[in-house]
All heavy atoms as an XYZ file, in Angstrom:
888
protein
N       0.797     -1.163      0.021
C       0.073      0.000     -0.009
C       0.870      1.288      0.056
O       0.662      2.164     -0.783
C      -0.913     -0.063      1.226
C      -1.764      1.273      1.354
C      -2.806      1.430      0.511
C      -1.398      2.131      2.264
C      -3.547      2.590      0.673
C      -2.141      3.281      2.517
C      -3.222      3.585      1.646
O      -3.956      4.732      1.825
N       1.761      1.380      0.921
C       2.684      2.498      1.028
C       3.560      2.661     -0.180
O       3.888      3.752     -0.583
C       3.559      2.385      2.227
C       2.812      2.532      3.543
C       2.480      3.953      3.642
N       1.692      4.063      4.973
C       0.934      5.164      5.232
N       0.805      6.148      4.425
N       0.373      5.240      6.352
N       3.989      1.552     -0.854
C       4.837      1.705     -2.044
C       4.017      2.270     -3.085
O       4.477      3.171     -3.911
C       5.380      0.228     -2.457
C       6.419     -0.143     -1.387
C       6.024      0.335     -3.800
C       6.905     -1.588     -1.564
N       2.794      1.857     -3.292
C       1.899      2.439     -4.354
C       1.655      3.897     -4.085
O       1.674      4.691     -5.034
N       1.427      4.255     -2.792
C       1.256      5.741     -2.461
C       2.553      6.463     -2.734
O       2.458      7.597     -3.299
C       0.851      5.809     -1.031
C       0.467      7.227     -0.607
C       0.015      7.195      0.893
O       0.943      7.129      1.738
O      -1.224      7.228      1.105
N       3.664      5.966     -2.422
C       4.947      6.626     -2.754
C       5.101      6.810     -4.222
O       5.594      7.867     -4.749
C       6.121      5.865     -2.196
N       4.680      5.807     -5.059
C       4.816      5.918     -6.559
C       3.909      6.990     -7.077
O       4.351      7.829     -7.938
N       2.702      7.087     -6.502
C       1.705      8.007     -6.972
C       2.207      9.432     -6.548
O       2.119     10.423     -7.415
C       0.356      7.794     -6.434
C      -0.297      6.614     -6.964
C      -1.815      6.444     -6.553
N      -2.031      6.544     -5.147
C      -2.064      5.441     -4.307
N      -1.817      4.188     -4.818
N      -2.261      5.567     -3.036
N       2.778      9.537     -5.353
C       3.315     10.848     -4.922
C       4.467     11.281     -5.808
O       4.584     12.480     -6.212
C       3.801     10.762     -3.502
C       4.379     12.067     -3.028
C       3.494     13.233     -2.675
C       5.743     12.115     -2.718
C       4.084     14.381     -2.260
C       6.213     13.378     -2.280
C       5.356     14.458     -2.067
N       5.378     10.389     -6.095
C       6.548     10.748     -6.988
C       6.021     11.273     -8.342
O       6.569     12.157     -8.981
C       7.431      9.503     -7.172
C       8.618      9.807     -8.066
C       9.680     10.690     -7.523
C       8.777      9.277     -9.315
C      10.762     10.978     -8.284
C       9.881      9.564     -9.989
C      10.874     10.339     -9.480
N       5.021     10.523     -8.924
C       4.413     10.880    -10.112
C       3.809     12.315    -10.133
O       3.903     13.142    -10.944
N       3.068     12.583     -8.910
C       2.519     13.867     -8.745
C       3.587     15.022     -8.726
O       3.490     16.082     -9.324
C       1.669     14.006     -7.451
C       1.112     15.286     -7.196
C       0.077     15.801     -7.957
C       1.624     16.074     -6.255
C      -0.470     17.006     -7.696
C       1.104     17.327     -6.032
C       0.006     17.817     -6.697
O      -0.448     19.084     -6.536
N       4.735     14.708     -7.853
C       5.821     15.645     -7.909
C       6.350     16.048     -9.305
O       6.611     17.209     -9.576
C       6.847     15.222     -6.872
C       8.142     16.096     -7.001
C       6.338     15.284     -5.491
N       6.607     14.984    -10.080
C       7.038     15.225    -11.401
C       6.080     16.052    -12.258
O       6.426     17.008    -12.959
C       7.349     13.879    -12.113
C       8.558     13.175    -11.517
C       8.675     11.780    -12.332
C       9.788     13.856    -11.760
N       4.749     15.738    -12.158
C       3.795     16.483    -12.882
C       3.730     17.875    -12.380
O       3.698     18.886    -13.187
C       2.372     15.836    -12.716
C       1.254     16.581    -13.294
C       0.895     16.548    -14.585
C       0.477     17.628    -12.684
N      -0.143     17.448    -14.809
C      -0.360     18.054    -13.553
C       0.358     18.066    -11.304
C      -1.346     19.070    -13.292
C      -0.560     18.988    -10.988
C      -1.406     19.448    -12.036
N       3.850     18.170    -11.071
C       3.880     19.543    -10.537
C       5.073     20.292    -11.001
O       4.885     21.493    -11.370
C       3.777     19.389     -8.984
C       3.837     20.762     -8.228
C       2.495     21.529     -8.733
C       3.824     20.579     -6.729
N       6.252     19.712    -10.974
C       7.390     20.294    -11.478
C       7.248     20.788    -12.951
O       7.566     21.909    -13.316
C       8.630     19.466    -11.338
C       9.165     19.274     -9.974
C      10.295     18.192     -9.911
C       9.615     20.591     -9.368
N       6.563     19.934    -13.797
C       6.286     20.331    -15.223
C       5.294     21.478    -15.208
O       5.470     22.415    -16.032
C       5.791     19.172    -15.917
C       5.492     19.486    -17.365
C       4.301     19.364    -18.038
C       6.430     19.916    -18.390
N       4.467     19.830    -19.303
C       5.758     20.107    -19.523
C       7.794     20.264    -18.357
C       6.266     20.553    -20.700
C       8.346     20.680    -19.522
C       7.622     20.873    -20.656
N       4.315     21.489    -14.385
C       3.328     22.525    -14.378
C       3.996     23.948    -13.872
O       3.651     24.937    -14.343
C       2.208     22.162    -13.321
C       1.314     21.113    -13.771
C       0.835     21.221    -15.249
O       0.133     22.181    -15.540
N       1.218     20.151    -16.109
N       5.007     23.838    -13.000
C       5.763     25.010    -12.551
C       6.526     25.607    -13.753
O       6.518     26.811    -14.002
C       6.659     24.680    -11.390
C       7.662     25.846    -11.158
C       5.833     24.429    -10.134
N       7.151     24.701    -14.579
C       7.880     25.183    -15.744
C       6.931     25.829    -16.786
O       7.179     26.969    -17.197
C       8.626     24.022    -16.452
C       9.117     24.321    -17.794
C       9.744     23.409    -15.501
N       5.820     25.193    -17.111
C       4.795     25.791    -17.948
C       4.275     27.081    -17.397
O       4.134     28.080    -18.142
C       3.660     24.796    -18.151
C       4.003     23.508    -18.900
C       2.717     22.565    -18.898
C       4.523     23.785    -20.327
N       4.021     27.223    -16.171
C       3.453     28.469    -15.545
C       4.528     29.594    -15.612
O       4.242     30.648    -15.837
C       3.045     28.192    -14.166
N       5.793     29.170    -15.343
C       6.868     30.181    -15.588
C       6.891     30.715    -16.940
O       7.039     31.952    -17.184
C       8.226     29.615    -15.140
C       8.587     29.726    -13.694
O       8.693     30.801    -13.186
N       8.748     28.622    -13.052
N       6.797     29.849    -17.846
C       6.701     30.353    -19.298
C       5.531     31.275    -19.597
O       5.667     32.328    -20.217
C       6.753     29.140    -20.309
C       7.994     28.320    -20.318
C       7.828     27.024    -21.183
C       9.234     29.070    -20.784
N       4.411     30.879    -19.020
C       3.263     31.814    -19.160
C       3.445     33.108    -18.565
O       3.092     34.148    -19.089
C       2.050     31.060    -18.585
C       0.804     31.854    -18.718
N       0.123     32.098    -19.888
C       0.031     32.478    -17.756
C      -0.985     32.883    -19.792
N      -1.069     33.102    -18.370
N       3.935     33.136    -17.356
C       4.196     34.429    -16.618
C       5.259     35.268    -17.361
O       5.157     36.467    -17.529
C       4.586     34.180    -15.175
C       4.943     35.513    -14.463
C       3.353     33.575    -14.416
N       6.216     34.625    -17.909
C       7.286     35.321    -18.680
C       6.585     35.966    -19.887
O       6.870     37.123    -20.233
C       8.432     34.341    -19.115
C       9.423     34.969    -19.839
C      10.409     35.694    -19.295
C       9.509     34.798    -21.273
C      11.439     36.317    -20.026
C      10.443     35.459    -21.963
C      11.419     36.216    -21.375
N       5.731     35.230    -20.553
C       5.057     35.775    -21.758
C       4.204     37.009    -21.310
O       4.165     37.970    -22.076
C       4.166     34.667    -22.379
C       3.385     35.138    -23.556
C       2.360     34.181    -24.021
C       1.071     34.829    -24.137
N      -0.021     34.101    -24.293
N       3.531     36.861    -20.273
C       2.651     38.010    -19.759
C       3.410     39.184    -19.488
O       3.043     40.316    -19.797
C       1.896     37.622    -18.471
C       0.788     36.577    -18.630
C       0.213     36.230    -17.209
C      -0.308     36.967    -19.585
N       4.651     39.105    -18.922
C       5.466     40.113    -18.536
C       6.247     40.731    -19.679
O       6.502     41.954    -19.717
C       6.495     39.743    -17.463
N       6.636     39.939    -20.655
C       7.579     40.364    -21.608
C       6.986     40.620    -23.029
O       7.741     41.158    -23.888
C       8.698     39.407    -21.842
C       9.470     39.024    -20.451
S      10.134     40.529    -19.680
C      11.462     40.890    -20.847
N       5.704     40.403    -23.266
C       5.200     40.644    -24.626
C       3.981     41.554    -24.513
O       3.279     41.575    -23.458
C       4.712     39.310    -25.396
O       3.633     38.694    -24.622
C       5.872     38.364    -25.427
N       3.807     42.260    -25.613
C       2.584     43.251    -25.650
C       1.273     42.402    -25.466
O       0.370     42.718    -24.758
C       2.610     44.067    -26.882
C       1.388     45.036    -26.890
C       1.537     46.033    -27.968
N       2.839     46.682    -28.123
C       3.057     47.844    -27.356
N       2.192     48.269    -26.563
N       4.218     48.383    -27.572
N       1.224     41.291    -26.222
C      -0.063     40.478    -26.118
C      -0.267     39.873    -24.723
O      -1.298     39.893    -24.279
C       0.119     39.332    -27.140
N       0.849     39.515    -24.157
C       0.830     39.070    -22.732
C       0.313     40.077    -21.787
O      -0.454     39.811    -20.906
N       0.799     41.340    -21.980
C       0.383     42.415    -21.102
C      -1.159     42.732    -21.286
O      -1.775     43.056    -20.387
C       1.250     43.616    -21.326
C       2.572     43.452    -20.808
C       3.559     44.486    -21.249
O       3.209     45.518    -21.839
N       4.863     44.455    -20.894
N      -1.580     42.594    -22.450
C      -3.032     42.758    -22.716
C      -3.821     41.609    -22.106
O      -4.955     41.830    -21.727
C      -3.285     42.831    -24.256
C      -2.760     44.138    -24.851
C      -2.733     44.095    -26.361
O      -3.310     43.225    -26.994
O      -2.235     45.094    -26.946
N      -3.315     40.357    -22.049
C      -3.943     39.188    -21.577
C      -3.860     39.196    -19.988
O      -4.851     38.639    -19.383
C      -3.150     37.986    -21.993
C      -3.804     36.674    -21.578
C      -3.000     35.480    -22.007
O      -2.182     35.561    -22.968
O      -3.095     34.452    -21.380
N      -2.926     39.930    -19.357
C      -2.887     39.915    -17.914
C      -4.086     40.641    -17.335
O      -4.460     41.711    -17.730
C      -1.645     40.627    -17.527
C      -1.294     40.412    -16.075
S       0.193     41.212    -15.469
C       1.323     40.991    -16.777
N      -4.810     39.987    -16.513
C      -6.061     40.363    -15.865
C      -6.253     39.703    -14.616
O      -6.917     38.730    -14.381
C      -7.235     40.228    -16.756
O      -7.370     38.812    -17.098
N      -5.482     40.211    -13.535
C      -5.637     39.586    -12.215
C      -6.993     39.488    -11.685
O      -7.768     40.399    -11.941
C      -4.727     40.504    -11.302
C      -3.875     41.293    -12.386
C      -4.645     41.391    -13.558
N      -7.194     38.433    -10.939
C      -8.580     38.178    -10.388
C      -8.515     37.308     -9.193
O      -7.541     36.569     -9.036
C      -9.494     37.590    -11.490
C      -9.037     36.209    -11.874
C      -9.005     35.768    -13.297
N      -8.984     36.779    -14.353
C      -9.807     36.888    -15.268
N     -10.843     36.154    -15.320
N      -9.721     37.819    -16.188
N      -9.557     37.346     -8.447
C      -9.643     36.282     -7.294
C     -10.748     35.287     -7.653
O     -11.807     35.619     -8.095
C     -10.019     37.141     -5.980
C     -10.326     36.201     -4.906
C      -8.904     38.142     -5.566
N     -10.301     34.101     -7.539
C     -11.154     32.925     -7.875
C     -11.532     32.164     -6.677
O     -10.722     31.887     -5.805
C     -10.365     32.108     -8.908
C     -11.164     30.817     -9.357
C      -9.814     32.806    -10.020
N     -12.803     31.768     -6.566
C     -13.286     30.888     -5.519
C     -13.830     29.627     -6.139
O     -14.440     29.604     -7.075
C     -14.462     31.710     -4.805
O     -13.971     32.878     -4.351
C     -14.837     30.848     -3.596
N     -13.368     28.454     -5.399
C     -13.903     27.248     -5.890
C     -14.084     26.258     -4.574
O     -13.376     26.414     -3.660
C     -13.063     26.580     -7.004
C     -11.737     26.102     -6.524
C     -11.486     24.881     -6.066
C     -10.622     27.033     -6.544
C     -10.244     24.507     -5.625
C      -9.378     26.682     -6.181
C      -9.148     25.346     -5.665
N     -14.944     25.337     -4.814
C     -15.140     24.310     -3.713
C     -14.342     23.043     -4.092
O     -14.175     22.691     -5.293
C     -16.644     23.953     -3.580
C     -17.445     25.160     -2.965
C     -18.811     24.649     -2.664
C     -19.580     25.811     -2.234
N     -19.496     26.290     -0.937
N     -13.787     22.421     -3.071
C     -12.939     21.230     -3.237
C     -13.681     20.017     -2.779
O     -14.575     20.118     -1.898
C     -11.664     21.322     -2.547
O     -10.913     20.181     -2.798
C     -11.757     21.525     -1.068
N     -13.400     18.815     -3.388
C     -13.815     17.571     -2.931
C     -12.976     16.963     -1.875
O     -13.394     15.943     -1.198
C     -13.947     16.622     -4.061
C     -14.744     17.035     -5.264
C     -14.697     15.975     -6.393
O     -14.773     14.823     -6.140
N     -14.364     16.508     -7.551
N     -11.865     17.605     -1.585
C     -10.834     17.021     -0.664
C     -11.455     16.953      0.728
O     -12.178     17.909      1.175
C      -9.646     17.886     -0.635
C      -8.851     17.852     -1.957
C      -7.702     18.850     -1.936
C      -8.189     16.538     -2.248
N     -11.206     15.928      1.423
C     -11.814     15.762      2.859
C     -10.803     16.113      3.974
O     -11.127     16.635      4.979
C     -12.288     14.289      3.061
C     -13.214     13.884      1.892
C     -14.502     14.620      1.973
C     -15.476     14.162      0.924
N     -16.427     15.174      0.542
N      -9.541     15.651      3.664
C      -8.586     15.861      4.782
C      -7.792     17.120      4.763
O      -7.607     17.742      3.691
C      -7.490     14.696      4.814
O      -6.728     14.794      3.631
C      -8.166     13.363      4.875
N      -7.470     17.631      5.873
C      -6.701     18.871      5.983
C      -5.365     18.801      5.227
O      -4.853     19.766      4.640
C      -6.497     19.299      7.406
C      -7.764     19.876      8.144
O      -8.695     20.148      7.324
O      -7.829     19.874      9.282
N      -4.741     17.603      5.408
C      -3.438     17.444      4.720
C      -3.532     17.591      3.213
O      -2.764     18.167      2.623
C      -2.795     16.061      5.099
C      -1.414     15.889      4.555
C      -0.319     16.595      5.012
C      -1.182     15.042      3.423
C       0.933     16.473      4.496
C       0.029     14.968      2.898
C       1.080     15.667      3.383
N      -4.585     16.816      2.686
C      -4.774     17.040      1.135
C      -5.115     18.438      0.800
O      -4.563     18.927     -0.281
C      -5.908     16.138      0.722
N      -5.897     19.073      1.559
C      -6.081     20.593      1.238
C      -4.830     21.344      1.390
O      -4.533     22.290      0.547
C      -7.138     21.123      2.222
C      -8.529     20.552      2.075
C      -9.519     21.073      3.081
C     -10.840     20.333      2.982
N     -11.707     20.746      4.011
N      -3.987     21.043      2.269
C      -2.693     21.708      2.487
C      -1.813     21.449      1.292
O      -1.189     22.360      0.710
C      -1.996     21.173      3.764
C      -0.557     21.450      3.900
C      -0.086     22.645      4.365
C       0.348     20.425      3.575
C       1.294     22.876      4.495
C       1.783     20.684      3.713
C       2.141     21.907      4.246
N      -1.736     20.274      0.796
C      -1.042     19.879     -0.406
C      -1.519     20.720     -1.638
O      -0.746     21.250     -2.401
C      -0.944     18.422     -0.704
C      -0.404     18.037     -2.105
C      -0.224     17.664      0.440
N      -2.812     20.712     -1.767
C      -3.397     21.423     -2.955
C      -3.086     22.993     -2.840
O      -2.646     23.545     -3.811
C      -4.897     21.246     -3.036
C      -5.534     21.952     -4.164
C      -5.049     21.487     -5.556
C      -7.060     21.742     -4.063
N      -3.257     23.537     -1.694
C      -3.042     24.924     -1.455
C      -1.592     25.260     -1.772
O      -1.219     26.264     -2.454
C      -3.393     25.356     -0.101
N      -0.607     24.523     -1.302
C       0.771     24.727     -1.549
C       1.238     24.465     -2.976
O       2.010     25.193     -3.561
C       1.618     23.947     -0.519
C       1.704     24.633      0.794
O       2.265     25.618      0.941
N       0.987     24.047      1.716
N       0.551     23.473     -3.609
C       0.787     23.193     -5.020
C       0.348     24.378     -5.856
O       1.046     24.864     -6.782
C       0.030     21.935     -5.457
O       0.608     20.808     -4.758
N      -0.810     25.021     -5.549
C      -1.288     26.174     -6.194
C      -0.292     27.284     -6.041
O       0.069     27.950     -7.052
C      -2.745     26.528     -5.741
C      -3.708     25.466     -6.259
C      -3.117     27.944     -6.159
C      -5.083     25.622     -5.554
N       0.084     27.548     -4.778
C       0.994     28.731     -4.491
C       2.399     28.466     -5.216
O       2.992     29.510     -5.557
C       1.005     28.863     -2.979
O      -0.251     29.297     -2.538
C       1.982     30.103     -2.695
N       2.862     27.278     -5.302
C       4.161     26.985     -5.894
C       4.170     27.271     -7.368
O       5.234     27.471     -7.958
C       4.547     25.526     -5.639
C       5.161     25.163     -4.323
C       5.323     23.663     -4.110
C       6.464     25.860     -4.079
N       3.008     27.194     -7.935
C       2.776     27.394     -9.438
C       2.792     29.019     -9.627
O       1.820     29.611     -9.320
C       1.468     26.771     -9.924
O       1.528     25.399     -9.495
C       1.383     26.751    -11.442
N       3.735     29.453    -10.375
C       3.739     30.899    -10.686
C       2.458     31.393    -11.369
O       1.846     30.665    -12.176
C       4.955     31.108    -11.738
C       5.782     30.000    -11.353
C       4.897     28.817    -11.030
N       1.950     32.469    -10.853
C       0.716     33.132    -11.432
C      -0.487     32.861    -10.571
O      -1.537     33.410    -10.755
N      -0.265     32.057     -9.448
C      -1.312     31.711     -8.543
C      -0.860     31.890     -7.089
O       0.281     31.533     -6.765
C      -1.989     30.404     -8.751
O      -0.901     29.427     -8.724
C      -2.641     30.219    -10.097
N      -1.747     32.321     -6.249
C      -1.428     32.278     -4.699
C      -2.745     31.875     -4.063
O      -3.849     32.500     -4.302
C      -1.043     33.636     -4.238
C       0.235     34.113     -5.014
C      -0.833     33.671     -2.720
C       0.707     35.483     -4.663
N      -2.635     30.877     -3.184
C      -3.855     30.503     -2.357
C      -3.981     31.610     -1.223
O      -2.972     31.877     -0.550
C      -3.655     29.191     -1.745
O      -3.415     28.244     -2.773
C      -4.816     28.714     -0.883
N      -5.075     32.222     -1.166
C      -5.363     33.255     -0.267
C      -5.868     32.813      1.065
O      -5.506     33.134      2.091
C      -6.195     34.441     -0.867
C      -5.632     35.097     -1.961
C      -6.468     35.481      0.270
C      -6.499     35.959     -2.840
N      -6.951     31.809      0.916
C      -7.550     31.362      1.976
C      -8.278     30.037      1.728
O      -8.633     29.698      0.602
C      -8.787     32.387      2.366
C      -9.560     31.967      3.613
C     -10.613     33.001      3.885
O     -11.227     33.509      2.898
N     -10.824     33.296      5.092
N      -8.316     29.214      2.792
C      -9.034     27.938      2.754
C     -10.001     28.063      3.873
O      -9.563     28.180      5.051
C      -8.266     26.679      2.899
C      -6.981     26.733      1.901
C      -9.026     25.440      2.821
C      -5.984     25.538      2.299
N     -11.291     27.959      3.593
C     -12.312     27.975      4.650
C     -13.275     26.796      4.435
O     -14.037     26.853      3.492
C     -13.084     29.259      4.647
C     -13.827     29.495      5.862
C     -14.270     30.942      5.958
C     -14.701     31.261      7.376
N     -14.987     32.718      7.492
N     -13.179     25.690      5.168
C     -13.935     24.605      5.064
C     -13.483     23.892      3.704
O     -12.381     23.527      3.571
N     -14.457     23.774      2.820
C     -14.102     23.157      1.519
C     -14.027     24.144      0.464
O     -14.062     23.865     -0.719
C     -15.076     22.050      1.190
C     -16.511     22.626      0.825
O     -16.812     23.800      1.207
N     -17.352     21.890      0.212
N     -13.845     25.455      0.779
C     -13.810     26.535     -0.148
C     -12.447     27.067     -0.250
O     -11.767     27.483      0.816
C     -14.820     27.571      0.150
C     -14.866     28.768     -0.942
C     -16.007     29.715     -0.686
O     -17.105     29.371     -0.519
N     -15.633     31.006     -0.570
N     -11.790     27.204     -1.452
C     -10.534     27.929     -1.634
C     -10.706     29.254     -2.241
O     -11.567     29.382     -3.195
C      -9.698     26.988     -2.647
C      -8.923     25.862     -1.961
C      -9.609     24.855     -1.451
C      -7.577     25.808     -2.122
C      -8.934     23.828     -0.854
C      -6.830     24.781     -1.516
C      -7.550     23.750     -0.867
N      -9.905     30.246     -1.878
C      -9.887     31.535     -2.463
C      -8.414     31.727     -3.057
O      -7.478     31.598     -2.250
C     -10.282     32.609     -1.477
C     -10.160     34.048     -2.155
C     -11.739     32.333     -0.916
N      -8.315     31.906     -4.332
C      -6.932     31.919     -4.998
C      -6.955     33.236     -5.895
O      -7.878     33.575     -6.537
C      -6.862     30.759     -5.848
C      -5.494     30.765     -6.569
C      -6.940     29.419     -5.005
N      -5.760     33.839     -5.834
C      -5.430     34.904     -6.767
C      -4.906     34.315     -8.098
O      -3.888     33.558     -7.980
C      -4.463     35.938     -6.181
C      -4.122     37.082     -7.009
N      -3.030     37.007     -8.016
C      -4.665     38.216     -7.182
C      -3.039     38.074     -8.607
N      -4.016     38.859     -8.199
N      -5.377     34.675     -9.183
C      -4.838     34.218    -10.476
C      -4.480     35.418    -11.266
O      -5.172     36.460    -11.257
C      -5.882     33.418    -11.175
N      -3.356     35.343    -12.064
C      -2.913     36.441    -12.737
C      -3.522     36.688    -14.111
O      -3.447     37.815    -14.632
C      -1.293     36.279    -12.945
C      -0.656     37.615    -13.306
C      -1.005     35.267    -13.970
C       0.805     37.548    -13.242
N      -4.243     35.663    -14.643
C      -4.897     35.885    -15.904
C      -6.058     34.941    -16.084
O      -6.265     33.957    -15.204
C      -3.883     35.572    -17.085
O      -3.606     34.194    -17.186
N      -6.926     35.113    -17.077
C      -8.042     34.261    -17.389
C      -7.550     32.826    -17.720
O      -8.267     31.815    -17.187
C      -8.806     34.848    -18.532
C     -10.083     33.915    -18.767
C     -10.933     34.543    -19.929
O     -10.608     35.602    -20.470
O     -11.973     33.943    -20.347
N      -6.451     32.735    -18.390
C      -5.970     31.338    -18.721
C      -5.524     30.604    -17.477
O      -5.780     29.397    -17.303
C      -4.734     31.413    -19.713
N      -5.001     31.292    -16.463
C      -4.618     30.615    -15.277
C      -5.849     30.231    -14.483
O      -5.913     29.194    -13.892
C      -3.684     31.579    -14.447
C      -3.429     30.994    -13.024
C      -2.334     31.787    -15.189
N      -6.851     31.163    -14.517
C      -8.143     30.870    -13.860
C      -8.778     29.607    -14.424
O      -9.218     28.697    -13.718
C      -9.046     31.934    -13.940
C     -10.479     31.743    -13.417
C     -11.448     32.793    -13.710
O     -11.222     33.752    -14.447
O     -12.577     32.789    -13.036
N      -8.809     29.452    -15.715
C      -9.352     28.289    -16.383
C      -8.610     27.070    -15.961
O      -9.229     25.930    -15.792
C      -9.404     28.448    -17.932
C     -10.494     29.456    -18.419
C     -10.432     29.580    -19.902
C     -11.477     30.596    -20.305
N     -11.469     30.899    -21.702
N      -7.300     27.050    -16.019
C      -6.477     25.919    -15.647
C      -6.879     25.443    -14.196
O      -7.033     24.366    -13.816
C      -4.988     26.217    -15.631
C      -4.365     25.779    -16.968
O      -5.034     25.256    -17.853
O      -3.132     26.098    -17.058
N      -6.935     26.455    -13.305
C      -7.258     26.240    -11.871
C      -8.710     25.628    -11.759
O      -8.791     24.607    -11.046
C      -7.242     27.489    -11.162
C      -7.438     27.483     -9.618
C      -6.314     26.691     -8.989
C      -7.427     28.890     -9.095
N      -9.605     26.129    -12.492
C     -10.997     25.625    -12.399
C     -11.247     24.422    -13.138
O     -12.296     23.654    -12.931
C     -12.068     26.668    -12.843
C     -11.996     27.958    -11.995
C     -12.971     28.969    -12.572
C     -12.339     27.687    -10.498
N     -10.300     23.881    -13.969
C     -10.388     22.609    -14.671
C     -10.414     21.452    -13.608
O     -10.948     20.412    -13.952
C      -9.251     22.400    -15.665
O      -8.110     22.077    -15.031
N      -9.848     21.721    -12.513
C      -9.815     20.721    -11.404
C      -8.755     19.640    -11.611
O      -8.715     18.683    -10.851
N      -7.847     19.748    -12.641
C      -6.817     18.792    -12.851
C      -5.911     18.556    -11.649
O      -5.674     17.521    -11.258
C      -6.103     19.139    -14.091
C      -5.082     18.119    -14.603
O      -5.489     16.912    -14.313
O      -3.998     18.380    -15.126
N      -5.472     19.655    -11.115
C      -4.589     19.541     -9.912
C      -5.288     18.979     -8.770
O      -4.740     18.048     -8.102
C      -4.000     20.955     -9.484
C      -2.950     20.873     -8.457
S      -2.291     22.586     -8.028
C      -1.212     22.834     -9.478
N      -6.494     19.279     -8.511
C      -7.231     18.689     -7.457
C      -7.387     17.189     -7.636
O      -7.224     16.375     -6.686
C      -8.617     19.329     -7.232
C      -9.466     18.766     -6.158
C     -10.832     19.380     -6.055
O     -11.313     20.005     -7.070
O     -11.469     19.257     -4.970
N      -7.790     16.797     -8.868
C      -7.963     15.321     -9.204
C      -6.647     14.520     -8.893
O      -6.733     13.410     -8.419
C      -8.406     15.183    -10.569
C      -9.922     15.379    -10.858
C     -10.284     14.968    -12.220
N      -9.745     15.730    -13.309
C     -10.114     16.901    -13.689
N     -11.134     17.567    -13.062
N      -9.466     17.613    -14.681
N      -5.499     15.161     -9.245
C      -4.265     14.485     -8.955
C      -3.886     14.417     -7.497
O      -3.347     13.403     -7.075
C      -3.117     15.257     -9.763
C      -3.257     15.049    -11.279
C      -2.257     15.913    -12.058
N      -2.487     15.815    -13.487
C      -1.885     14.848    -14.252
N      -1.041     14.029    -13.732
N      -2.138     14.778    -15.520
N      -4.186     15.441     -6.733
C      -4.122     15.359     -5.297
C      -5.026     14.280     -4.750
O      -4.542     13.466     -3.816
C      -4.403     16.678     -4.598
C      -4.348     16.607     -3.110
C      -3.296     17.707     -5.032
N      -6.269     14.218     -5.207
C      -7.131     13.140     -4.693
C      -6.597     11.736     -5.042
O      -6.604     10.879     -4.191
C      -8.480     13.340     -5.419
C      -9.272     14.590     -4.767
C      -9.357     12.098     -5.275
C     -10.571     14.918     -5.502
N      -6.038     11.541     -6.233
C      -5.510     10.342     -6.706
C      -4.329      9.851     -5.719
O      -4.193      8.592     -5.501
C      -5.030     10.292     -8.090
N      -3.656     10.771     -5.253
C      -2.465     10.428     -4.402
C      -2.867     10.236     -2.933
O      -2.516      9.376     -2.194
C      -1.316     11.459     -4.448
C      -0.230     11.090     -3.493
C      -0.776     11.598     -5.867
N      -3.594     11.231     -2.370
C      -3.879     11.340     -0.951
C      -5.252     10.861     -0.513
O      -5.425     10.553      0.730
C      -3.553     12.687     -0.413
C      -2.148     13.152     -0.637
C      -1.793     14.023     -1.739
C      -1.174     12.744      0.139
C      -0.449     14.378     -1.977
C       0.152     13.088      0.005
C       0.493     13.911     -1.081
N      -6.187     10.820     -1.417
C      -7.533     10.368     -1.059
C      -8.052      9.551     -2.139
O      -9.174      9.837     -2.716
C      -8.426     11.560     -0.774
C      -7.951     12.438      0.401
C      -8.985     13.617      0.623
O      -9.823     13.821     -0.143
O      -8.779     14.241      1.686
N      -7.432      8.444     -2.533
C      -7.933      7.640     -3.628
C      -9.321      7.077     -3.468
O     -10.067      6.841     -4.408
C      -6.941      6.408     -3.716
C      -6.174      6.441     -2.513
C      -6.204      7.833     -1.878
N      -9.739      6.912     -2.232
C     -11.106      6.506     -1.917
C     -12.196      7.527     -2.435
O     -13.378      7.147     -2.743
C     -11.342      6.120     -0.407
C     -11.237      7.283      0.482
C      -9.900      7.851      0.893
O      -8.851      7.181      0.384
O      -9.743      8.830      1.496
N     -11.765      8.768     -2.467
C     -12.765      9.838     -2.907
C     -12.959      9.706     -4.438
O     -13.978      9.874     -4.983
C     -12.209     11.242     -2.537
C     -13.057     12.293     -3.211
C     -12.164     11.431     -1.009
N     -11.842      9.334     -5.192
C     -11.943      9.180     -6.577
C     -12.733      7.983     -7.041
O     -13.281      7.940     -8.099
C     -10.513      9.095     -7.145
N     -12.895      7.008     -6.126
C     -13.561      5.811     -6.571
C     -14.980      5.936     -6.632
O     -15.679      6.804     -6.125
C     -13.212      4.656     -5.459
């Protein structure tokens, strides 16, 4: 059981590192190009999570904050409040992909 969890966690870390690289490129584009500057539209995004444990919420919040262009502002119950630098970042966040990956590693019973 623990070996499988460790493998899923390692896969998540690799995926997260790739997301950090992609987000850095996006933020660089926003800062360095005219089109990017026009696309930049900071906003506060609120969404509800399916995560049950505080630890899984902690992992999601820190994963969001580690990704350039986003900062977790608050977690209250099952609601996250996040600052996003652009509409594209908001859409990525609201897609739920990161949350699904956290669920798969830390709360696989929720995904079932």
